[in-house]
Each structure stands twice: as C-alpha cells, then as structure tokens.
C-alpha positions as CSV (number, residue, x, y, z in Angstrom):
1,M,0.0,0.0,0.0
2,N,1.1,3.5,-0.7
3,T,0.8,6.3,1.9
4,Q,-2.8,7.3,0.9
5,E,-3.9,3.7,0.7
6,L,-2.5,2.9,4.1
7,K,-4.3,6.1,5.5
8,E,-7.6,5.1,4.1
9,F,-7.2,1.5,5.3
10,L,-6.5,2.7,8.8
11,D,-9.0,5.2,8.9
12,L,-11.7,2.6,8.2
13,K,-10.3,0.5,11.0
14,V,-10.5,3.4,13.3
15,I,-14.2,3.9,12.6
16,T,-14.6,0.1,13.2
17,Y,-13.0,0.0,16.6
18,N,-13.3,3.4,18.0
19,H,-17.0,2.6,18.8
20,P,-18.9,2.2,22.0
21,R,-19.0,-1.5,21.8
22,F,-15.1,-1.4,22.2
23,I,-15.7,-0.5,25.8
24,E,-17.4,-3.8,26.7
25,S,-14.1,-5.7,26.5
26,D,-11.6,-3.0,27.4
27,P,-10.2,-1.7,30.7
28,I,-11.6,1.7,29.8
29,Q,-14.9,0.4,31.0
30,I,-13.7,1.0,34.6
31,P,-13.4,4.8,34.5
32,H,-16.6,4.8,32.5
33,Q,-18.4,3.7,35.9
34,F,-17.9,7.3,37.0
35,S,-19.1,10.8,36.1
36,K,-16.9,13.2,38.3
37,K,-13.8,14.4,36.8
38,E,-11.5,13.3,39.5
39,D,-13.1,10.0,39.9
40,I,-12.7,9.2,36.3
41,E,-9.0,10.3,36.4
42,I,-8.1,8.2,39.4
43,A,-10.0,5.2,38.4
44,G,-8.5,5.6,34.9
45,F,-4.9,6.0,36.2
46,L,-5.1,3.1,38.5
47,T,-6.7,0.8,35.9
48,A,-4.0,1.9,33.4
49,T,-1.3,1.1,35.8
50,I,-2.4,-2.7,36.1
51,S,-3.1,-2.9,32.4
52,W,-0.8,-5.6,31.4
53,G,-1.5,-9.3,30.9
54,N,-4.9,-10.8,30.3
55,R,-7.6,-8.2,29.7
56,K,-10.3,-10.1,31.6
57,S,-8.0,-10.3,34.5
58,I,-7.1,-6.6,34.2
59,I,-10.9,-5.7,34.3
60,T,-11.6,-8.1,37.3
61,N,-8.9,-6.6,39.3
62,A,-9.6,-3.0,38.5
63,N,-13.1,-3.6,39.6
64,K,-11.7,-5.1,42.9
65,M,-9.7,-1.8,43.2
66,M,-12.9,0.3,42.9
67,N,-14.6,-1.9,45.4
68,M,-12.0,-1.5,48.0
69,L,-12.1,2.3,47.3
70,E,-15.9,2.1,48.0
71,H,-16.6,3.3,44.4
72,A,-15.5,6.8,45.4
73,P,-11.8,6.9,44.4
74,Y,-11.3,10.6,44.7
75,D,-12.9,10.9,48.1
76,F,-11.0,8.0,49.4
77,V,-7.6,9.3,48.1
78,M,-8.2,12.7,49.7
79,H,-9.9,11.9,52.9
80,H,-8.5,8.4,53.8
81,K,-7.0,7.8,57.3
82,S,-4.2,5.2,57.8
83,S,-6.7,2.7,59.1
84,D,-8.7,3.1,55.8
85,L,-5.5,1.9,53.9
86,E,-5.7,-1.5,55.7
87,R,-8.8,-2.4,53.6
88,L,-6.5,-2.5,50.6
89,R,-4.5,-5.4,52.0
90,G,-4.7,-8.6,49.9
91,F,-4.9,-6.9,46.5
92,V,-2.6,-8.2,43.9
93,H,-2.4,-8.1,40.1
94,R,0.7,-9.8,38.7
95,T,3.6,-7.8,40.4
96,F,1.5,-4.9,41.6
97,N,0.6,-5.8,45.2
98,D,-1.2,-4.2,48.1
99,E,1.8,-2.3,49.2
100,D,2.0,-0.8,45.8
101,F,-1.7,0.0,45.9
102,I,-1.3,1.8,49.2
103,Q,1.7,3.8,47.9
104,F,-0.4,4.8,44.9
105,I,-3.1,6.2,47.0
106,K,-0.6,8.2,48.9
107,G,1.0,9.4,45.7
108,M,-2.3,10.4,44.2
109,K,-3.2,12.5,47.4
110,H,0.1,14.2,47.0
111,I,-0.5,15.1,43.4
112,Y,-3.9,16.5,44.1
113,S,-2.9,18.2,47.3
114,I,0.3,19.8,46.2
115,H,0.5,19.8,42.5
116,G,-3.1,20.8,41.5
117,G,-4.1,17.4,40.2
118,L,-3.2,15.0,37.3
119,E,-4.3,17.3,34.5
120,A,-2.2,20.2,36.0
121,V,1.0,18.1,36.1
122,F,0.9,16.8,32.6
123,S,-0.3,20.1,31.2
124,K,2.5,22.1,32.8
125,H,5.3,19.9,31.5
126,S,4.0,18.8,28.1
127,E,5.7,20.1,24.9
128,P,3.8,21.0,21.7
129,F,4.0,17.7,20.1
130,S,5.0,15.4,23.0
131,T,3.9,14.5,26.5
132,Q,6.9,12.2,27.1
133,I,8.9,14.8,29.3
134,A,5.6,15.4,31.2
135,I,5.5,11.6,32.0
136,H,9.0,11.9,33.4
137,Q,8.0,14.8,35.5
138,F,5.0,13.3,36.7
139,K,7.0,10.2,37.9
140,K,9.3,12.6,40.0
141,H,6.4,14.5,41.6
142,F,4.6,11.2,42.2
143,F,7.5,9.8,44.1
144,E,8.9,12.8,45.8
145,I,7.1,11.8,48.9
146,A,8.4,8.8,51.1
147,H,7.8,5.7,49.0
148,L,8.7,2.1,48.6
149,P,11.5,1.7,45.9
150,R,9.7,-1.3,44.5
151,S,6.7,0.8,43.5
152,Q,8.6,3.0,41.2
153,K,8.7,0.2,38.6
154,H,5.1,0.7,38.2
155,V,5.4,4.2,36.6
156,S,7.4,4.0,33.4
157,D,9.8,6.7,32.4
158,P,10.3,7.6,28.7
159,L,13.8,9.1,29.5
160,K,14.9,5.7,30.6
161,N,13.9,4.3,27.1
162,S,10.5,3.0,28.1
163,A,7.6,3.2,25.6
164,A,5.4,4.0,28.6
165,K,2.5,2.2,27.1
166,R,0.2,2.4,30.1
167,I,0.6,6.1,30.8
168,N,0.3,6.9,27.1
169,M,-3.0,4.9,27.1
170,F,-4.2,6.7,30.1
171,L,-3.5,10.1,28.5
172,R,-5.3,8.9,25.3
173,W,-8.3,8.2,27.5
174,M,-8.2,11.6,29.2
175,V,-7.4,13.9,26.4
176,R,-8.9,12.6,23.2
177,N,-12.6,13.5,22.5
178,D,-13.5,11.0,19.9
179,N,-17.2,11.8,19.7
180,S,-18.0,8.2,20.0
181,G,-18.1,7.9,23.8
182,V,-15.0,5.8,24.2
183,D,-12.2,8.3,25.2
184,F,-13.3,11.0,27.6
185,G,-11.8,14.2,26.3
186,L,-11.8,15.5,30.0
187,W,-8.4,17.4,29.8
188,K,-9.0,20.6,27.7
189,S,-5.5,22.0,28.5
190,L,-3.8,19.3,26.4
191,S,-4.3,18.4,22.7
192,P,-4.6,15.1,21.0
193,A,-1.7,16.3,18.8
194,Q,0.6,16.0,21.8
195,L,-0.2,12.4,22.4
196,S,1.8,9.3,21.6
197,C,0.4,5.9,20.7
198,P,0.2,3.3,23.5
199,L,3.0,0.9,22.0
200,D,2.6,-2.8,23.0
201,V,3.1,-6.1,21.4
202,H,-0.2,-6.0,19.4
203,S,0.2,-2.5,18.1
204,G,4.0,-2.9,17.6
205,N,3.5,-6.1,15.6
206,V,0.8,-4.6,13.3
207,A,2.7,-1.4,12.8
208,R,5.7,-3.4,11.6
209,A,3.7,-5.5,9.3
210,L,2.3,-2.3,7.8
211,G,5.8,-0.6,7.5
212,L,5.1,2.0,10.0
213,L,7.7,0.8,12.3
214,Q,11.1,-0.8,11.7
215,R,12.7,-0.9,15.2
216,P,12.2,-4.5,16.6
217,Q,12.0,-3.4,20.3
218,N,9.0,-1.8,21.8
219,D,10.9,1.0,23.5
220,A,11.1,4.8,23.6
221,K,13.1,4.9,20.3
222,A,10.4,2.8,18.5
223,L,7.7,5.0,20.0
224,H,9.3,8.1,18.5
225,E,9.6,6.3,15.1
226,L,5.9,5.3,15.3
227,D,4.9,8.9,16.3
228,I,6.5,10.3,13.3
229,A,4.7,7.8,11.0
230,L,1.4,8.4,12.7
231,R,1.6,12.1,12.7
232,A,2.3,12.0,8.9
233,L,-1.2,10.4,8.5
234,D,-3.0,12.8,10.9
235,K,-0.9,15.4,12.8
236,K,-3.9,16.6,14.8
237,D,-5.1,13.2,16.1
238,P,-2.3,10.5,15.6
239,V,-3.2,8.4,18.4
240,K,-6.7,7.6,17.0
241,Y,-4.8,4.9,15.0
242,D,-4.2,3.0,18.3
243,F,-7.7,1.7,17.8
244,A,-6.8,0.6,14.3
245,L,-3.4,-1.2,15.2
246,F,-4.7,-2.7,18.4
247,G,-8.0,-3.9,16.8
248,L,-6.1,-5.3,13.7
249,G,-3.8,-7.2,16.2
250,V,-6.2,-8.4,18.8
251,F,-9.3,-9.0,16.8
252,E,-8.1,-9.8,13.4
253,D,-4.7,-11.3,14.2
254,F,-3.4,-9.1,11.2
255,S,0.4,-9.2,11.9
256,K,0.3,-13.0,11.5
257,A,-1.7,-12.9,8.3
C-alpha cells in the first residue's frame, strides 16, 4: 500500500474499533463507571497502571480496586486515614501488590494536594507535540514523597527508554474527545496532537507489518519512530490509530496474516 491507501485503510479501522462496543471488552470500562472528573482520572490511572496481561484479569482486578475504594476513588484518596488503607490489603495483580496500591493512593493524594491534580501536572510539563517529558516529570512528583522503591517500577519513564504504554494509554483516555463515547476528552488543557500511541506487542507487531515501524524493540526509540509515522497520517489526532493497530492485532490477528 502507498501512503494514501494505508491512511484510508487505517481510517476505516479506526471507525470500526473507535466505537462504544469497544468499551465492553476493554479496561476503559472501569473509569466509565464514574461521572465526576477526579473519579474518572483516578479510576483511569489506577486501571491503566495494572493494564498488562490478560484483559479479563485486568478488568476483574480493576473492579476489585474500585470496590476497595468504595466506588469513590477521589474521596478515598483525599480523605482516607491510615486505618482505611488496611482495607487495601490482599490486593494483587501480577507484580502490583497491596503495598504498591497503598503507595499509589498516597501518591495520588500528594498530586492533588500539592500539584493541583493529574491534569495540571501533565499540562504544565508537556511540549507542543509530546507528553513524554511530562510523563518523566509526573513520575518525579509522584514519588517525591516517602515511598517504597519497589513501587517506582509501576510508573514508566520515557527518559529511561520506556515506551510508557500504560501512561500513554491513560493520556489517550483523558485527552481525546473521539465523539464516539470511548475516550473521555476531559483534559482541555492538552491536545490530541501532543499524544503518543500506547505501544505494546499488538500495536507494535501490526505497525511493523504495515511498514510504520522498523525498530524491533517496543521502547522509547520505537515509539518516537511510530509517532513520526502516525503524525504523517494525521498530525492533529495521531493516536486515533491506536484503535486501528490494536484492533487489527487483537481481533483480526493481522500481523500473522
């Protein structure tokens, strides 16, 4: 396919998968349980944090998180007492355990109390066509309180060559207004043009099969390469193609065709 044919092909796949029915099988369904901005943000951030592995397991465990937070994540974050954190004991999703969960609640309270909230942190540090420096700065702020060293591994850092798939996915959820009811479009201080594609094994393999990506590793350098390719197709909303790449990989097994 030439560039125009590739764009037309991917645009059709975006229409197919950027659809409300996508929510039914995706972790984004967890923040969709809420209507308050801060609840959506915190539910989205926690869900994105554990979004690796089997998607059914991710959704099950993210729902457990919300149950433990009494389905009021912002209120719990801002008003919890030390004794309240004990109810989070026993949580585990792969290598993310109850100690990490408790640390993340404390980190969220610090972000909202001291730094004005999640949107404010990412907005302050983002560049015109990138949020990768902002992710690095967010991690610094998130862990500037007393913390467990082990919990740092659950927030990726693009400046350490991570593709930061989960945070880039969270940012897509918060920033894009797709007019389809999937992504939220909550954060008006950021533009979809600043976002990067959540690069994982599925989107990476499809991108390589389509000639959008050459680098074999799914790291920060590969993400930069993919960013350039997707911005050439749509500079205003490059990450809409996440739906196409992910859908082709997960639902159509395209990369193995």
